[in-house]
TIRO-2110 file (N, C-alpha, C; in Angstrom, 1 decimal):
// TIRO-2110
97.4, 52.0, 101.7, N, 1, A
98.3, 51.0, 102.3, CA, 1, A
98.5, 51.4, 103.8, C, 1, A
98.5, 50.4, 104.6, N, 2, A
98.7, 50.6, 106.1, CA, 2, A
100.1, 50.9, 106.4, C, 2, A
100.4, 51.8, 107.3, N, 3, A
101.8, 52.1, 107.8, CA, 3, A
102.3, 50.8, 108.4, C, 3, A
103.5, 50.3, 107.9, N, 4, A
104.0, 49.0, 108.4, CA, 4, A
104.2, 48.9, 109.9, C, 4, A
104.5, 50.1, 110.5, N, 5, A
104.8, 50.0, 111.9, CA, 5, A
103.5, 50.3, 112.8, C, 5, A
102.4, 50.6, 112.1, N, 6, A
101.2, 50.8, 112.9, CA, 6, A
100.7, 49.5, 113.5, C, 6, A
101.2, 48.4, 113.0, N, 7, A
100.8, 47.1, 113.6, CA, 7, A
101.0, 47.2, 115.1, C, 7, A
102.1, 47.8, 115.6, N, 8, A
102.4, 47.7, 117.0, CA, 8, A
101.5, 48.6, 117.8, C, 8, A
100.8, 49.5, 117.2, N, 9, A
99.8, 50.3, 117.9, CA, 9, A
98.5, 49.4, 118.1, C, 9, A
98.4, 48.3, 117.3, N, 10, A
97.2, 47.5, 117.3, CA, 10, A
97.3, 46.4, 118.4, C, 10, A
98.4, 46.3, 119.1, N, 11, A
98.5, 45.3, 120.1, CA, 11, A
97.9, 45.9, 121.4, C, 11, A
96.7, 45.6, 121.8, N, 12, A
96.1, 46.3, 122.9, CA, 12, A
96.7, 45.9, 124.2, C, 12, A
96.9, 46.9, 125.1, N, 13, A
97.4, 46.7, 126.4, CA, 13, A
96.5, 45.7, 127.2, C, 13, A
97.2, 44.7, 127.8, N, 14, A
96.5, 43.8, 128.6, CA, 14, A
95.9, 42.5, 127.9, C, 14, A
95.8, 42.6, 126.6, N, 15, A
95.3, 41.4, 125.9, CA, 15, A
96.4, 40.4, 125.7, C, 15, A
96.1, 39.2, 126.2, N, 16, A
97.2, 38.2, 126.2, CA, 16, A
97.7, 37.8, 124.8, C, 16, A
99.0, 37.9, 124.6, N, 17, A
99.6, 37.5, 123.3, CA, 17, A
99.8, 35.9, 123.4, C, 17, A
99.3, 35.2, 122.4, N, 18, A
99.3, 33.8, 122.4, CA, 18, A
98.7, 33.2, 123.6, C, 18, A
97.7, 33.9, 124.3, N, 19, A
97.0, 33.4, 125.4, CA, 19, A
97.9, 33.4, 126.7, C, 19, A
99.1, 33.8, 126.6, N, 20, A
100.0, 33.7, 127.8, CA, 20, A
100.6, 35.0, 128.3, C, 20, A
100.8, 36.0, 127.5, N, 21, A
101.5, 37.2, 127.9, CA, 21, A
100.6, 38.4, 127.7, C, 21, A
100.3, 39.0, 128.8, N, 22, A
99.5, 40.2, 128.7, CA, 22, A
100.4, 41.5, 128.6, C, 22, A
100.3, 42.2, 127.5, N, 23, A
101.2, 43.3, 127.3, CA, 23, A
100.7, 44.5, 128.2, C, 23, A
101.7, 45.1, 128.8, N, 24, A
101.5, 46.2, 129.7, CA, 24, A
101.7, 47.6, 129.0, C, 24, A
102.9, 47.7, 128.4, N, 25, A
103.3, 48.9, 127.7, CA, 25, A
104.4, 48.6, 126.7, C, 25, A
104.5, 49.4, 125.7, N, 26, A
105.6, 49.3, 124.7, CA, 26, A
106.8, 50.0, 125.3, C, 26, A
107.9, 49.3, 125.4, N, 27, A
109.2, 49.8, 125.9, CA, 27, A
110.0, 50.5, 124.8, C, 27, A
110.0, 50.0, 123.6, N, 28, A
110.8, 50.5, 122.5, CA, 28, A
110.4, 49.9, 121.2, C, 28, A
110.8, 50.5, 120.1, N, 29, A
110.5, 50.0, 118.8, CA, 29, A
111.6, 50.2, 117.8, C, 29, A
111.9, 49.3, 116.9, N, 30, A
112.9, 49.5, 115.9, CA, 30, A
112.4, 49.0, 114.6, C, 30, A
113.2, 48.9, 113.6, N, 31, A
112.8, 48.5, 112.3, CA, 31, A
112.3, 47.1, 112.2, C, 31, A
112.8, 46.2, 113.0, N, 32, A
112.3, 44.8, 113.0, CA, 32, A
111.1, 44.5, 113.8, C, 32, A
110.9, 45.3, 114.9, N, 33, A
109.8, 45.0, 115.8, CA, 33, A
109.8, 45.9, 117.0, C, 33, A
109.1, 45.4, 118.0, N, 34, A
108.9, 46.2, 119.2, CA, 34, A
109.1, 45.4, 120.4, C, 34, A
109.5, 46.0, 121.6, N, 35, A
109.6, 45.3, 122.8, CA, 35, A
108.6, 45.8, 123.8, C, 35, A
107.9, 44.9, 124.5, N, 36, A
106.9, 45.3, 125.4, CA, 36, A
107.2, 44.7, 126.8, C, 36, A
106.8, 45.5, 127.8, N, 37, A
106.7, 45.0, 129.2, CA, 37, A
105.4, 44.2, 129.2, C, 37, A
105.4, 43.0, 129.8, N, 38, A
104.3, 42.2, 129.8, CA, 38, A
104.2, 41.4, 131.1, C, 38, A
103.1, 40.7, 131.3, N, 39, A
102.9, 39.8, 132.5, CA, 39, A
102.6, 38.5, 132.0, C, 39, A
103.2, 37.4, 132.5, N, 40, A
102.8, 36.1, 132.2, CA, 40, A
101.5, 35.8, 132.9, C, 40, A
100.5, 35.4, 132.1, N, 41, A
99.1, 35.3, 132.7, CA, 41, A
99.1, 34.3, 133.8, C, 41, A
99.8, 33.2, 133.7, N, 42, A
99.8, 32.1, 134.8, CA, 42, A
100.6, 32.5, 136.0, C, 42, A
101.8, 32.9, 135.8, N, 43, A
102.7, 33.1, 137.0, CA, 43, A
102.6, 34.6, 137.5, C, 43, A
102.1, 35.5, 136.8, N, 44, A
102.0, 36.9, 137.1, CA, 44, A
103.4, 37.6, 137.1, C, 44, A
104.4, 36.9, 136.6, N, 45, A
105.7, 37.4, 136.5, CA, 45, A
105.9, 38.5, 135.4, C, 45, A
106.6, 39.6, 135.7, N, 46, A
106.8, 40.6, 134.7, CA, 46, A
107.9, 40.1, 133.8, C, 46, A
107.7, 40.2, 132.5, N, 47, A
108.7, 39.8, 131.5, CA, 47, A
108.7, 40.8, 130.4, C, 47, A
109.7, 40.7, 129.5, N, 48, A
109.8, 41.5, 128.3, CA, 48, A
109.5, 40.6, 127.1, C, 48, A
108.7, 41.1, 126.2, N, 49, A
108.4, 40.3, 125.0, CA, 49, A
108.8, 41.1, 123.8, C, 49, A
109.7, 40.6, 123.0, N, 50, A
110.1, 41.2, 121.7, CA, 50, A
109.2, 40.6, 120.6, C, 50, A
108.4, 41.5, 119.9, N, 51, A
107.5, 41.1, 118.9, CA, 51, A
108.0, 41.5, 117.6, C, 51, A
108.3, 40.6, 116.7, N, 52, A
108.7, 41.0, 115.3, CA, 52, A
107.6, 41.4, 114.5, C, 52, A
107.9, 42.3, 113.6, N, 53, A
106.8, 42.8, 112.7, CA, 53, A
106.3, 41.6, 111.9, C, 53, A
105.0, 41.5, 111.6, N, 54, A
104.4, 40.4, 110.9, CA, 54, A
104.9, 40.3, 109.5, C, 54, A
105.4, 41.3, 108.9, N, 55, A
105.9, 41.2, 107.5, CA, 55, A
107.0, 40.2, 107.4, C, 55, A
107.7, 39.9, 108.5, N, 56, A
108.8, 38.9, 108.5, CA, 56, A
108.3, 37.5, 108.7, C, 56, A
107.2, 37.3, 109.4, N, 57, A
106.7, 36.0, 109.7, CA, 57, A
106.3, 35.2, 108.5, C, 57, A
106.0, 35.9, 107.4, N, 58, A
105.6, 35.2, 106.1, CA, 58, A
106.7, 34.5, 105.4, C, 58, A
108.0, 34.8, 105.8, N, 59, A
109.1, 34.3, 105.1, CA, 59, A
109.6, 33.0, 105.8, C, 59, A
109.6, 31.8, 105.0, N, 60, A
110.1, 30.6, 105.6, CA, 60, A
111.5, 30.7, 106.1, C, 60, A
112.3, 31.5, 105.4, N, 61, A
113.7, 31.6, 105.9, CA, 61, A
113.8, 32.4, 107.2, C, 61, A
113.0, 33.4, 107.3, N, 62, A
112.9, 34.1, 108.6, CA, 62, A
112.5, 33.2, 109.7, C, 62, A
111.4, 32.5, 109.5, N, 63, A
110.9, 31.6, 110.5, CA, 63, A
111.9, 30.6, 111.0, C, 63, A
112.7, 30.0, 110.1, N, 64, A
113.7, 29.0, 110.5, CA, 64, A
114.8, 29.7, 111.2, C, 64, A
115.3, 30.9, 110.7, N, 65, A
116.3, 31.6, 111.4, CA, 65, A
115.9, 32.1, 112.8, C, 65, A
114.7, 32.5, 112.9, N, 66, A
114.1, 33.0, 114.2, CA, 66, A
114.1, 31.8, 115.2, C, 66, A
113.7, 30.6, 114.8, N, 67, A
113.6, 29.5, 115.6, CA, 67, A
115.0, 29.1, 116.1, C, 67, A
116.0, 29.1, 115.2, N, 68, A
117.4, 28.7, 115.5, CA, 68, A
117.9, 29.7, 116.5, C, 68, A
117.7, 31.0, 116.3, N, 69, A
118.3, 32.1, 117.1, CA, 69, A
117.6, 32.0, 118.5, C, 69, A
116.3, 31.8, 118.6, N, 70, A
115.6, 31.7, 119.8, CA, 70, A
116.1, 30.5, 120.7, C, 70, A
116.3, 29.4, 120.0, N, 71, A
116.8, 28.2, 120.7, CA, 71, A
118.2, 28.4, 121.2, C, 71, A
119.1, 29.0, 120.4, N, 72, A
120.4, 29.2, 120.8, CA, 72, A
120.5, 30.3, 121.9, C, 72, A
119.7, 31.3, 121.8, N, 73, A
119.7, 32.4, 122.8, CA, 73, A
119.2, 31.8, 124.1, C, 73, A
118.3, 30.9, 124.1, N, 74, A
117.7, 30.2, 125.3, CA, 74, A
118.8, 29.4, 126.0, C, 74, A
119.9, 29.0, 125.4, N, 75, A
120.9, 28.3, 126.0, CA, 75, A
122.0, 29.2, 126.6, C, 75, A
122.0, 30.5, 126.3, N, 76, A
123.0, 31.4, 126.7, CA, 76, A
122.7, 31.8, 128.2, C, 76, A
123.6, 31.5, 129.1, N, 77, A
123.4, 31.9, 130.5, CA, 77, A
124.7, 32.7, 130.9, C, 77, A
124.4, 33.9, 131.3, N, 78, A
125.5, 34.8, 131.7, CA, 78, A
124.9, 35.9, 132.5, C, 78, A
125.6, 36.4, 133.6, N, 79, A
125.1, 37.4, 134.5, CA, 79, A
124.8, 38.7, 133.8, C, 79, A
125.4, 39.0, 132.6, N, 80, A
125.2, 40.3, 132.0, CA, 80, A
124.3, 40.1, 130.7, C, 80, A
123.6, 39.0, 130.6, N, 81, A
122.7, 38.8, 129.5, CA, 81, A
121.3, 38.4, 130.0, C, 81, A
120.3, 39.1, 129.5, N, 82, A
118.9, 38.7, 129.9, CA, 82, A
118.6, 37.3, 129.4, C, 82, A
117.9, 36.5, 130.3, N, 83, A
117.5, 35.2, 129.9, CA, 83, A
116.4, 35.2, 128.9, C, 83, A
116.5, 34.3, 127.9, N, 84, A
115.4, 34.1, 127.0, CA, 84, A
114.7, 32.9, 127.5, C, 84, A
113.3, 33.0, 127.8, N, 85, A
112.6, 31.9, 128.4, CA, 85, A
111.6, 31.3, 127.5, C, 85, A
111.2, 31.9, 126.4, N, 86, A
110.2, 31.3, 125.5, CA, 86, A
110.2, 32.0, 124.2, C, 86, A
109.6, 31.4, 123.2, N, 87, A
109.4, 32.0, 121.9, CA, 87, A
108.2, 31.3, 121.3, C, 87, A
107.7, 31.9, 120.3, N, 88, A
106.6, 31.3, 119.6, CA, 88, A
106.1, 32.2, 118.4, C, 88, A
105.0, 31.7, 117.9, N, 89, A
104.3, 32.4, 116.8, CA, 89, A
102.8, 32.6, 117.2, C, 89, A
102.3, 33.8, 117.2, N, 90, A
101.0, 34.1, 117.7, CA, 90, A
100.1, 34.6, 116.5, C, 90, A
98.9, 34.2, 116.5, N, 91, A
97.9, 34.8, 115.6, CA, 91, A
97.3, 36.0, 116.2, C, 91, A
97.2, 37.1, 115.5, N, 92, A
96.4, 38.2, 115.9, CA, 92, A
95.2, 38.3, 115.0, C, 92, A
94.4, 39.3, 115.1, N, 93, A
93.2, 39.3, 114.3, CA, 93, A
93.5, 39.5, 112.8, C, 93, A
94.7, 40.0, 112.5, N, 94, A
95.1, 40.3, 111.1, CA, 94, A
96.4, 39.6, 110.6, C, 94, A
97.2, 39.2, 111.6, N, 95, A
98.6, 38.7, 111.2, CA, 95, A
99.0, 37.6, 112.1, C, 95, A
100.1, 36.9, 111.6, N, 96, A
100.9, 36.0, 112.5, CA, 96, A
102.2, 36.7, 112.9, C, 96, A
102.6, 36.7, 114.1, N, 97, A
103.8, 37.4, 114.6, CA, 97, A
104.7, 36.4, 115.3, C, 97, A
106.0, 36.6, 115.2, N, 98, A
106.9, 35.9, 116.0, CA, 98, A
107.3, 36.7, 117.2, C, 98, A
107.4, 36.0, 118.3, N, 99, A
107.8, 36.7, 119.6, CA, 99, A
108.8, 35.9, 120.4, C, 99, A
109.6, 36.7, 121.2, N, 100, A
110.6, 36.1, 122.0, CA, 100, A
110.4, 36.7, 123.4, C, 100, A
110.3, 35.8, 124.4, N, 101, A
110.1, 36.2, 125.8, CA, 101, A
111.4, 36.2, 126.6, C, 101, A
111.6, 37.3, 127.3, N, 102, A
112.9, 37.5, 128.0, CA, 102, A
112.6, 38.0, 129.4, C, 102, A
113.6, 37.8, 130.2, N, 103, A
113.6, 38.4, 131.6, CA, 103, A
113.5, 39.9, 131.4, C, 103, A
112.7, 40.5, 132.3, N, 104, A
112.5, 41.9, 132.3, CA, 104, A
113.5, 42.6, 133.3, C, 104, A
114.2, 43.5, 132.8, N, 105, A
115.1, 44.3, 133.7, CA, 105, A
114.6, 45.8, 133.7, C, 105, A
114.4, 46.3, 134.9, N, 106, A
114.0, 47.6, 135.0, CA, 106, A
115.3, 48.5, 135.3, C, 106, A
115.6, 49.4, 134.5, N, 107, A
116.7, 50.2, 134.7, CA, 107, A
117.0, 51.1, 133.5, C, 107, A
118.2, 51.6, 133.5, N, 108, A
118.7, 52.5, 132.4, CA, 108, A
119.5, 51.7, 131.4, C, 108, A
119.4, 52.1, 130.1, N, 109, A
120.3, 51.6, 129.1, CA, 109, A
121.6, 52.4, 129.2, C, 109, A
122.7, 51.9, 128.5, N, 110, A
123.9, 52.6, 128.5, CA, 110, A
123.7, 54.0, 127.7, C, 110, A
122.8, 54.0, 126.8, N, 111, A
122.5, 55.2, 126.1, CA, 111, A
121.9, 56.2, 127.0, C, 111, A
121.0, 55.8, 127.9, N, 112, A
120.4, 56.7, 128.9, CA, 112, A
121.5, 57.2, 129.9, C, 112, A
122.4, 56.3, 130.3, N, 113, A
123.5, 56.7, 131.2, CA, 113, A
124.4, 57.8, 130.5, C, 113, A
124.7, 57.6, 129.3, N, 114, A
125.6, 58.5, 128.6, CA, 114, A
124.9, 59.9, 128.4, C, 114, A
123.6, 59.9, 128.1, N, 115, A
122.8, 61.1, 128.0, CA, 115, A
122.8, 61.9, 129.3, C, 115, A
122.5, 61.1, 130.4, N, 116, A
122.3, 61.7, 131.7, CA, 116, A
123.6, 62.1, 132.4, C, 116, A
124.6, 61.3, 132.2, N, 117, A
125.9, 61.5, 132.9, CA, 117, A
126.9, 62.3, 132.1, C, 117, A
126.8, 62.2, 130.8, N, 118, A
127.8, 62.8, 130.0, CA, 118, A
129.0, 62.0, 129.9, C, 118, A
130.2, 62.6, 130.0, N, 119, A
131.4, 61.8, 129.9, CA, 119, A
131.6, 61.0, 131.2, C, 119, A
131.9, 59.7, 131.0, N, 120, A
132.1, 58.7, 132.1, CA, 120, A
133.5, 58.6, 132.5, C, 120, A
133.7, 58.3, 133.7, N, 121, A
135.1, 58.1, 134.2, CA, 121, A
135.7, 56.9, 133.6, C, 121, A
137.0, 56.9, 133.5, N, 122, A
137.7, 55.7, 132.9, CA, 122, A
137.4, 54.4, 133.6, C, 122, A
137.3, 54.5, 134.9, N, 123, A
137.0, 53.3, 135.7, CA, 123, A
135.6, 52.8, 135.4, C, 123, A
134.6, 53.6, 135.2, N, 124, A
133.3, 53.2, 134.8, CA, 124, A
133.3, 52.6, 133.4, C, 124, A
134.0, 53.2, 132.5, N, 125, A
134.1, 52.7, 131.1, CA, 125, A
134.7, 51.3, 131.1, C, 125, A
135.8, 51.2, 131.8, N, 126, A
136.5, 49.9, 131.9, CA, 126, A
135.5, 48.8, 132.5, C, 126, A
134.8, 49.1, 133.5, N, 127, A
133.9, 48.2, 134.1, CA, 127, A
132.8, 47.8, 133.1, C, 127, A
132.2, 48.8, 132.4, N, 128, A
131.2, 48.5, 131.5, CA, 128, A
131.7, 47.6, 130.3, C, 128, A
132.9, 48.0, 129.8, N, 129, A
133.5, 47.2, 128.7, CA, 129, A
133.8, 45.8, 129.1, C, 129, A
134.3, 45.6, 130.3, N, 130, A
134.6, 44.2, 130.8, CA, 130, A
133.4, 43.4, 130.8, C, 130, A
132.3, 43.9, 131.3, N, 131, A
131.0, 43.2, 131.4, CA, 131, A
130.5, 42.9, 130.0, C, 131, A
130.5, 43.9, 129.1, N, 132, A
130.0, 43.7, 127.7, CA, 132, A
130.9, 42.6, 127.0, C, 132, A
132.2, 42.7, 127.1, N, 133, A
133.1, 41.8, 126.4, CA, 133, A
132.9, 40.4, 127.0, C, 133, A
132.7, 40.2, 128.3, N, 134, A
132.5, 38.9, 128.9, CA, 134, A
131.2, 38.3, 128.3, C, 134, A
130.2, 39.1, 128.2, N, 135, A
128.9, 38.6, 127.7, CA, 135, A
129.0, 38.2, 126.2, C, 135, A
129.7, 39.1, 125.4, N, 136, A
129.8, 38.8, 124.0, CA, 136, A
130.7, 37.6, 123.8, C, 136, A
131.7, 37.4, 124.6, N, 137, A
132.6, 36.2, 124.5, CA, 137, A
131.8, 35.0, 124.7, C, 137, A
131.0, 35.0, 125.7, N, 138, A
130.1, 33.8, 126.0, CA, 138, A
129.2, 33.5, 124.9, C, 138, A
128.6, 34.6, 124.3, N, 139, A
127.7, 34.4, 123.2, CA, 139, A
128.5, 33.8, 122.0, C, 139, A
129.6, 34.3, 121.7, N, 140, A
130.4, 33.8, 120.6, CA, 140, A
130.8, 32.3, 120.8, C, 140, A
131.0, 31.9, 122.0, N, 141, A
131.3, 30.5, 122.3, CA, 141, A
130.2, 29.6, 121.9, C, 141, A
129.0, 30.2, 121.9, N, 142, A
127.8, 29.4, 121.5, CA, 142, A
127.4, 29.6, 120.0, C, 142, A
128.2, 30.4, 119.3, N, 143, A
128.0, 30.7, 117.9, CA, 143, A
127.0, 31.8, 117.7, C, 143, A
126.7, 32.6, 118.7, N, 144, A
125.7, 33.7, 118.6, CA, 144, A
126.5, 35.0, 118.3, C, 144, A
126.0, 35.7, 117.2, N, 145, A
126.5, 37.0, 116.9, CA, 145, A
125.4, 38.0, 117.1, C, 145, A
125.7, 39.0, 117.9, N, 146, A
124.6, 39.9, 118.4, CA, 146, A
124.0, 40.7, 117.2, C, 146, A
124.7, 41.3, 116.4, N, 147, A
124.3, 42.0, 115.2, CA, 147, A
123.7, 43.4, 115.5, C, 147, A
123.5, 43.7, 116.7, N, 148, A
122.9, 45.1, 117.0, CA, 148, A
123.4, 45.6, 118.4, C, 148, A
124.7, 45.5, 118.6, N, 149, A
125.4, 45.9, 119.8, CA, 149, A
125.6, 47.4, 119.8, C, 149, A
124.8, 48.1, 120.7, N, 150, A
124.9, 49.5, 120.7, CA, 150, A
124.4, 50.0, 122.1, C, 150, A
124.7, 51.2, 122.5, N, 151, A
124.3, 51.7, 123.8, CA, 151, A
122.9, 51.5, 124.2, C, 151, A
122.0, 51.6, 123.2, N, 152, A
120.5, 51.4, 123.5, CA, 152, A
120.2, 50.0, 123.9, C, 152, A
121.1, 49.0, 123.5, N, 153, A
120.8, 47.6, 123.8, CA, 153, A
121.7, 47.1, 125.0, C, 153, A
122.4, 48.0, 125.7, N, 154, A
123.2, 47.6, 126.8, CA, 154, A
122.6, 48.2, 128.0, C, 154, A
END
């Protein structure tokens, strides 16, 4: 039996996903999928593509939930939230996968900052919390629940 996460090693760098997004490198990976830095083939714009593991794409419930969440996330506009610009389902040589295209931000996560800086000043903590709470509040106004809010995702 194939390692369920080995699928992400099979997405070749530079090969366009769905004919539109050329993956550059994997940025991170979790239990549901992986995030890649990619380039839009037409505009040459750097973007981030979240690719869900194909084991989820076979479920009609997952597909409907994914579509709803992608459409709702695409309406969320906030200075502290990455823009969602596209989503779809792509065929690979062996699987169908769901993907979400987002604005690419080059920088450190809050987890990186905490590791590198150690204890943060109260002013810095308050500034971070105000921005996070503002973004979460806007998401909640649209009925979006993040479900994975943690320093690695901030």
